[in-house]
N, C-alpha and C positions, 0 to 999 in steps of 0.2 A: 389767437394771441391774447384777446382780452381776458380768457379764462386764466392766462397765467400772470396777468397783471396784480401785482401786490402780493405775490407769491414768491419772494426770492428764495426762501428757504428750498422750496420745491424746485425751482429751477437749477438751484446749487446741487441737489441731490440727484436730480435726472443727469447733469452734465457728468458727476462723478461717476455714477453708474455706466454712463457709456464710454467715459474716457479710461476706465479700468482704475486701478488703486497703486498705491505706493507700497513697496516691500520694503518695511523696517528691519533693521537688525542684519546681522553679518552674513555674507555670502559664503557658502561652504567651499573650502579648498582642502584637498589631502595634506594631512601634516608633514611637513618636510623637515628633514634633519632630526627627526625625534629618535630614529635609529640609523647608526651609521652602516651603510651598506657597502661590502666590498665589492670589488670589481668581479671577482670569481669565488667559489666556494673554495675553502684551503683544502679539504679533503677530497676534492675532485680529480679524478686520474684525467678525463678529458674535460677541456676547458673551451668556453667560448662557442659551444654549439648549444642551439636550441633543442630543447626536448619536443619530439613529435609524438604525438598519442594517436592510437587507433581507438574506435570506439568500444572494442572489446581486446584489452591489451593483453589479457591473460591467455590469448590464443599462442602466445610464446611458449606456453608449456605444451602444446601439441596433445592436448586431451580433450577430445570430444566430451566425454562426460562432465567434465569440469565446466566447458562451455555450456552445456544445458542446465547445469546446477545454476550458474551465475544468473542465466536468462529467467530462471525460475524465480531467484531470489529478487531481482529488480522488478518483476512483474507482480509478485504475491505478498511481498514482506509487508507486515503490519506496522512496522515503526514508519517506512516510508509513507505507507498511506496515510498514517496520522499526521505527517507534516503536509499533505495534499490537503487534508481538513483545514489546518491554520491558515493555509495560502487563501482558501475560498473564504474563510472568516474575514481576513484582511482585506481582500478585494471587496468584500462588503461593506466593510468599514470605511475604505477608501471612497466607495461610492456614497456613502452616508456624507462623508465631509465635503465631497463635491457638490452634494445637494444643498448644503447649507449655505452655499454661496449664490444660490437661485432664490428667486421669489417663492414663498410658499402660499398656495392659494387652497382654501378650503370651500366647504359650502356648509351652510347653515339653514336648517329649516326647522322653524319653530310652529306650533300651532298651540296657542295659549288660550285657555278658558278661564274666565274671571266670573265669580258670582258677588254680585252687588246687591245691596238692599235699596229698593226705590220706593219712594213715598208717592201715592197716587190718590187723586181726589175724585169723588163722584157720588151722585145721590145724597150729596151734602155730607159726607164723611170722608176722613182721611185715612188710609190704611198703607202698611209697608208689605211690599212684596220683594221677593228675590228673582233677580233676572240673570241671566248667563249670557256673557258678552265673549265673541270669539275673536281672536286676532291672528292673523297669518302672517309669518314672515320668512321671506326665502332671500337669502344673501350669499354673495361671494366673499369672504374676508381675505385679505391680502396682507402679508407680513414680508418685508426684504429689509436685510442689513447690509448697507452700503459697505463693502469692505475697504475703506478708503486707506488704512495702514497697512493691509496685508494680514490681518489675523487669521482670517478663514483661508486664505491661501497657503499660509505657513502650516496650518494645521493639516490641511491636505497633503502638503510636501511632507510632514512627519510621517503620516500614516504611509504614504507611498514608499518612503524609505522603509519603513518596517515591513511593508509588503516586499520588497526588494531583498530585506534580510531573510524573511521567510523563505523566500524562493531559493537562496542561496545555502539558507540553513538544510533546505531538503536535498540539497546535493552534498552536504555535509554527512547528514544521516545516510545517504545511500552509499557514499564511500566507505563510512564506517561499518555499515552493514555488509557491503561487498568484502571489505578488507577481513572482516571476521568470518564470513563464509568461506573465503579462501583459505584463511589460516585453518578452519576447522577441516576443510577438505584434505590439506596437506597433512594435519594432525592425524586424520584417520588412515591416510596411506602410510604415514610413519608406524603408527600401531599395528597395522597390517604386516609391514615389514618386520617389526619386533615379533609379532607372533611367528611369522615364518622361520625366522632366526631361531626362537624359542624351541620350535617344534622340531627343527634340525639338529639343535644341540640335544634335546631330549632322545631323538632317535640315535645320536651319537653316543650318549650316555648308556642307552639301553645296549648297543652293541659292547661297549667296553664292560659293562656288567656280566654279559654273556662270556666275554673274554676271560674276565677274573675269576668267574665262577668255575669255567673249566681249568684254569691254571690252579685255583684253589684246590679242586677236587684231584688234581694230579701232583699236589704237594708242591708246587711251583710259586704260589702266592700266599701271604698270610691272611688271618681272618681280618686283619685291619684293612687290607686292601679291599675285601669284599665288603664290609662295613662302610668305608668310604664311597665306594662305587653306589650302594644302595642310598646313601646319605645325599650325595651329589646329584643323583636323579629324582629322588623325592624332593629336593629343594628346588630343581627347575621345574619340575612340574606344580609346584605350588605358586609359581608365578602366573601361570596361564589365566586362573580366574579374573586377576586383578587387570590384566591386559583386556580380556574380554569385556570387563565392566567399562574400561577406558573407552574401549571402541564404542560400545553401545551408547554410552551418556553423549558421546561427541555426534554419534549419527542422530541422536535425538535433537540436539541442539541445532544442527545443521537443517534438520526437518522443519522445525519452528522457523527458522529464519527464511524458508520458503513458504512459509505460510500453510504447511500441513501438518497433520497429526504425528507427533513422535514416533518414528518406527526405526528399527535396526535390523541389519541384515548381516549375514555371514561375513567373514573376512574374505577380500579378494586377493589373488594371487598376482604378483609383481614379478617381473624380470629383472635379473641381476643387474643388467644395464640401465636401470631405472632413471637414474640421474644423468641429465646432460648439461653441460656447462651453458648457462643462461648467456644473452648477449650483453654487450656492454650497454649501460644507459648513458647518454651524455647529460651532465648534470644541469646544463644551462646556466643563465645568469641569475644571480640571486635576486636582481631587482623584479625578475620575472613573477617571483612568488606573491608580490604584492597585488598581480592581475589575476593570476592563475588560482591561488589556493581559495577554495570557498569559504574557509573558516575566515580568513583575513579579510573576504569581501562582507561577511556576516557582521564584523564589528565595525568595518567602514560604513555599511549601510546605518549600524546604530548610531554611528557618529553623525551623518547626516540627518538622522532623525532628531537627535539631540542638539543639532544646530539649529534646525527648523523650531524647535520646541523654546530656544532662546529667543528667536526673532517672534514668536507667538507671544511669548510672556511680555516682551517689549511693546509690542502693539496693542496689547491688552491695557495698558497704562494710558493710552491715548483716548480721545473721545469716540464714542460709537453713534454712528448716524443709522437711524431706522426709519422706514417708512411703512406707514400702515394706512390700510384703506378698505372699503368695503363698499359694495354695490348690490341693490336687491330691490325687493318689493315688499312692502306693508300695507295690508287692508284689513278690515273687518270681515270681510266677504271673500270666499276662495274665487268664485267664478270671474268678477273683474279683477284678479289679482295682477295680471300683467298689463298694466295700463300706464301712462305717462304720469297720470297724477298719483300713482301708487308709489313710484319709484323713491327709493332712499340710498343715498350715498354718502360716505364720510372719507375724509382724506387728512392724514396727519404725518407731520415729519418731527423728528425729535432727536436731540443730541444728548447723550448721557455722558458725563465727566465726573469721576469719582473726586472728591474734594479733600475727604479725610476718610482713609480706611485703616489707619494705625500703622502704614507701611506694607500692608498685605501684599499689594501688587508688587512693589519694589522688591520685597523678600523673595516672592515667586520668582522674578526675573535672576535674582542672585542663586536661587536654588537651581534653575535652569543651567544657569552658567557653571555651577559647580559640578552638575552632572555631566556637562560637556568635557569638563577636566578630566573627571573619572574616565569618559569614554576615550580621552586622547591616551591615557594611561593604559586603558584596556587594549587598545590599538597597538602600541608599542610594544606591550607584554608579548601579544599573540604574533607580532612580527618576529620577535627575538625568539621566542619558542618554534617558530617555523624555520627558521635559519638554523637552530641548534638540532631540529630532528632530521634534517637533511644532511647536516655534518656529522650527526651521529650514525645516519643510516649509511652514509659513505665511508666512514671510519670502519663501521663494523663489517661491510662487505669486504673490504679489503683483508681485515683480519681474519674473516671466516675462510675466506678463499686460501689464505695460508694455512690456517688450522686444518682443512679439508685434506690438503697435500700431505701434512704430516700423519692424519689419520690414515690415510691410504697407505703410507709407508708402513706405520705401524701394523696395519692388517695384512699386509704382505708378510711381514717378518713373523708375524703371529702364527699365520697359517704354516709357515715353513718350521716353526718351533714345533708346533703340535705334531706335525709329519714325523719329524726326527724323534720327538718324545716317544710315540706311539711304537715306532719300529724298535727304539732301543727297549722299551718295556716288553714287546714280544719276544725280545732275545735274551731278556732277563738282564739287561745291561744298566737299568735304572729303576728308581723307585717309581710306584704308582702315583705317589704325590706330585712327583714331576710331571707327570701326564695330565693331572688335575689341573696344576698351574698353567700348563700350556692351554689346554681346553677353555679355562676361564679367561686367559688373556686373549684368545681369539674372539670369545663371546663379546668381551667388552670392547674390542677393536670393531667388530661388525655393529654392534649398538651404538658406538661413537660415531661410525660413519652414517648410521641412518639419522642420529641426531645433527650432525653436520650438515646433511643435505637438508633436513627440514629447516635448519637455521638459515640456509641460504636463501630458501624459498620464502621463508618469513621475511627476511630481510629485503627481497624484492618488492613484497608487496607494502613494507614500510617504506620503501624507497619512493615508490610510485605515490604513496599517499602523501608523502612529505613533499614531493614536488608538484602535487596538485595536478589540475588538469580536469577535463570533463569525460574522463574514462569511465566514470560510474553514473553518468547523468540518468537520472529517471525518466527523463523527458517532462514535457509541459504538462500542467494540470488543466484539464479540460473543464470548461464552465459547465456547471450542472444544466440539465435539460429543463 
């Protein structure tokens, strides 16, 4: 106790270090009433039900190949891997900020040699000689800042919030990549179905050309009919290279999303009953988006970080208390260095308080508060955009289902019209131009049905993305070995 006598500053610093610190600045609270939230989505058919997600919701399409593709995307995509690196970086930065709150202990070893000129006398004469002096110094310097106002704690909170945002951003990237891969997969199938329709149409035009040629040779058809049959066949065949190009480029993009070298393959065959009506999706409650969508959680994590930065800026305007000390040994001979009479120790405590800085710290606090205000605006805009995406997806789904019904009716009528036109032309009761119009109408109807099916599948992807959830969670980022 005598050692502490006359050291009130030291006693105060120790007490403050043991009892913790004060956290200045505002505590974070989620912004309320910045966006009016309705009780239910306006475009929702089913209301009041919670959305439930499976880990692999795309299994509703009953396509094993699709499941394999999505597993490969989540496991090998480089965009997702990049986000993992960012998470590891922020984990390290959070560790650095945490370390700032602990004492820093170093080791200092010095071996100093000085050459001095020494006058020596002897034999009745004085002479100057050079002599080397060695000094050995081994010490443990210590530095510690008492986080009295919570400046260091708030800095650590800010980085941890940034880490949380990076983890949520990884889920955003995973959802975006998976959604893109799903869309590409269905676009590939749509192009493959389009190729099958085009090949079927070409075969039909080839049969018509043979029929028209026979009728022309018998004098039952004009040269114009023969020219039109050849023209429509050449026109249809000219569409195939573009379709093959579109198929290959999308296959390349899907390969890249899976982390593979871009490769393309031949088109696959699909049954006529390819499309199956997808089950209803309960829209859930609008307020659920605030907790479920990772992009909203990203901007909220940034808001938490900005709030902590405001508190950090405020605490920077208050005095800083530092403790410094050192303990070691110093002697001019190495062998007896570790002796009690060689001990050397120092201890100091200090308080630093800015007196005049031309308002730099105050303006820094105002800048932090302004950034927090910007963060609130970003949060509100992201929430509104999320609501709009859900409402858009629900509205689009309803209208696309209605459109598909009309397209199916159109296709049925087009097929029957083609059959009648071909029979009447075979009996010489109508012009060949009527047959071409009927065939074109059927081709357009079949293509419209393919596009309607693709639009419904893309809409289902967009709806799940808009509603959020952990259906594309890439998993935790492991710590490096």
